N, C-alpha and C positions, 0 to 999 in steps of 0.2 A: 640300573645303577646310576647311570647319567642322562640328564634330560637337559637339553638347551633349548630355550624358547625364544624366538625373535630377536636374537642376539645382534648388538650392532657395537661397532668399535672404530675408534677415531684416532689419527695421529694429527693432532691440531685440527685443521680444517678438513683434512683428508679422510674421507670414510673408507675403511678398509674392510668391514663386514657389513652386510645389509640383511637383516632381519634372519640370520641363520638359525634354524630349528634342526635338532638331531637329537636321537637317543640312543643309548647303548646299554645293552643288556650285560648281566653279569657273566662272566667267561666268554664274552663275545669279543672277537678280534674285527676291528673296521678300519679298513685301508681308505685314506683320504688323499685323493690324488688331484692334479691340476697344475695349470702352468704356473711360471714363477710370476709372483706378484698377486696370485689369486687370492691371498689372504689366508694360506694354510697355517703358517707359523704364528699369524696373529691369533687364528682361533685357538692353537694350542696354548699360547701364552695366556690368553684370555680365560680358559679353563683353569689353567694352574694358578692364576692370579698374579702372574708376572705383569700382564698388561690388563688395564681397567677397562670394564665394560662401559660403553655411552648408554645403552638401552638393553632392554631384554633381560633374561634371568637364565641362571646356571643353577640347577639342582643336581646334589649327589646324595643318593639314597635318601630322597624326598626331602632333604634339607636345602634351604635357600642359601647358597655360598657365593651369590653374585659379587659382593662387595667384602667377601672374606679375604683377609691377607694371606699371602701365599704360605707363609710358614705353618698356618692354622690348617690349610688345606693339606699339606705334607702329613700333619698328625692324623687328618681324618683318612688318609690312605691315597692320595693322588701325588704321583712323582713323574717328573718329566726329564727325559734325555735331550738336552738341549742341541740345536743344529751348531754342528762345528765342534761338538764333543765339549769344550770349555772344562777341560781338566786343569788342575793346579800343578803347574808344570814344574815347580821347585820343590813339590812335595813328593815323598815316596808313594808307590803305588797302593801299598796298605793305608797310609794315611789320607790319600783320597777316598778310599772306601770307608773309613773311619767318619769322615766328615759327612759322608752320606747316611749315617747312623746316629745323627745327633738327637734324634727323637728317642733312641732306644737305649736299655741298659746295656752295660758292658757284656753281660752273657749272651743277649740277644745279638748285640753287634759280633761276637766271636763266632756265632753260629752262622751269621749272615755271611762274614769273610769266607768261612769253610764253604758255604754254597756257592760263592760266587768263584771261588778256586776251582770247584767241582766243575762249573760250567766252562770255565776259561783257564785251563792249566797253565797257560803261558803267563798269566797274571801273578801265578804263586810262585812261578820261576823268577820273577822280576819283582816280587813283592818289596824288595828293599831299593830298588831302582827309581830315581826321579822320574816321574810321570812323562817329562819332556824329553826322555831319551828313548820313549817307546815309538814305535812306528804308528802311523795312522790307524791301521786295523787295531792294533793293540789299545791304542787310546779310546777308540770306539768301544772296545770291549769293556775299558774301565769306565767309562761314561754310564753304559748299561748297568755295570754292576755297582756303581755308585748309587743309582737311581733304586737299584734292587734292594740295597742296605736299610732303607726306609720300609720295606716289608709292603710294598705298594699294593692295595686294590685295583687301582686303575694307574696303568703305565702309558705315558704319553711319549712316543719316540718320534723325533724331528730329523727327518733325512739320514737315517742310520747307515747307509751305503755310501753317503756322498765323499766323492773323491778317493773311494778304495778301489783296489784292482778287483776283478771279477771273482777271483778265487777266495779274497778275503771277504768280499760282499756275501759270497754264498755262506760262508762260516757265521756271518752275522744274522743272515735269514735262517740258518738253522737253528740257532739260539733262539730267535723269536718264535719259531716253530715249537722249540721245546718248552717254551714259557707258555704258549697257547695250550699244550698239552697238559701242562700243569694247573691250567685253571685261571691263569692271570688274565686280566680283563684288560684289552688294549686298544689304542687309537694310534694307528701308524702313518705318519706323513712321509711319502717317498716319490722322489723322482722316477724311480725306477719301479714304474706302474706295475708292469707284468710279474716281477718278483713279491711285491707288497700284495698284490691280489691272490697270488698262490697261496699264501698263507692265511688270507682274511676270510672271514665268514660274509662279511658286507663290504662293498665299494661304494664310495661317495665321491662325486665330483664337485669341486668348489670351483666356480668361474665367476671372477670380478667381484669377490665377495659373498656370493649367493650358492647355495647347494642347488645344482641343476639336474643331479641323478644320485638317487639313493636305492640300492638294491642288492640282490645276491651277488657275490664278487664273480661267480662264473658267468653270470651274464654280462657283466662289463668285460670280461677277459674273451667272451667267444662271439658275442653278437656283433656282426659285421658294422653295422652302423654305429654302435657305440665305440668300438675300437678305432674306427676312422675319425669320429668326431673328438674322441678324449684322449686316446692311447698314441695316436700318429702312427697307426699301423693297419 
């Protein structure tokens, strides 16, 4: 579904990605782990079109989307849950969700809202509340729900458990596991590497803008030398 070839990305003169190559199959969940500053968010932003590639190529279903605008990538089926949630705090929960469905008809949007409410019942209870009054965990649920409103074929999640209490983070990862069971293809960036690898099929390690490991998630979780090198365990 997704193929990245020798991708490079810069911020001015600073190079954040150095020839990254990565492929993701349909219905696969890939966990991308690495230290802060390794380039994980830059990679997601370059895939979604929020940040422009400097070199290399990004293919989605065989089509070259390297320089395609972000809004067109959403229409193709790529949606991103950004780091820090970034919900519209003055708008209601339901209006936040509807903004995520701007590429859909009213009927499709209505079905999408019911799907999100079924996944996160607390959002249904707070549907008329300003998003800014939600807890951090509820805002993360809303951010995921907003991305799902676009009916994505590829879901990019950037630090979904960041800043959340362990019990709330567990709810978020349970939702990610449910999405995996439903067949959603996902690329998950997460500091809680053990939790991310527990729901992933593959684990990739990004180190100073380069992929240094790509293999089965369980190998990264349980091989001693890999745990010590990359998971601080």
